[in-house]
Structures are given as C-alpha cells and as structure tokens.
C-alpha positions, -999 to +999 in steps of 0.1 A: +112+016-078+103+048-060+064+050-050+048+081-032+039+065+001+012+090+019+028+117+003+068+106+009+085+098-023+102+060-008+129+033-028+116+004-023+124-034-041+109-039-077+078-058-081+061-057-049+026-065-049+005-042-021+004-076-001+044-076-004+045-037+005+027-042+037+046-069+047+077-049+039+064-023+061+053-048+084+014-038+081-012-063+091-034-060+064-066-066+083-064-033+097-058-007+070-072+007+035-050+010+007-056+032-023-034+033-051-034+061-077-063+075-061-083+041-061-089+016-033-081-012-038-100-043-025-081-062+005-093-098-017-071-079-047-041-068-026-017-103-039-024-099-072-025-057-075+018-051-083+027-016-077+047+001-102+074+031-103+059+064-091+024+047-084+010+071-055-001+048-025-022+059+007-025+038+042-050+048+061-048+030+095-084+021+111-080+034+144-111+024+174-122+048+199-150+057+222 
C-alpha cells in the first residue's frame, strides 16, 4: 500500500491501522497527533482506524520548550 506520509509517498504493508503505522515507524503514540485525509484521528480510535492506499497521513510531534 502507498501512503502520502508527511508529504512523501511511502510504500508500506497492506492492512495497517494508525497504531500499526506508528509501531512500524517506531513512534510513541502518546507524543503525536495524527491526521488522515485532513481529519484528526482521536487517540482512542488509532487501533481501529484502517489506512487505505493513497491516504494522506500527517504525523505531528509535540515538542516542549521554554
């Protein structure tokens, strides 16, 4: 399956959910927000939100500072 991941076309295995994508990318789900096709996915929905070929996914990392 191909996704547009943060603006870059990326080839990944079929059947991923948002949780599976974050695990594949080794990203802590507690530290990011995920948008699929311009809609924010709630953290409680990550495990059930299936990704489809050519979905546009944006992953935004929270950064603390002072």
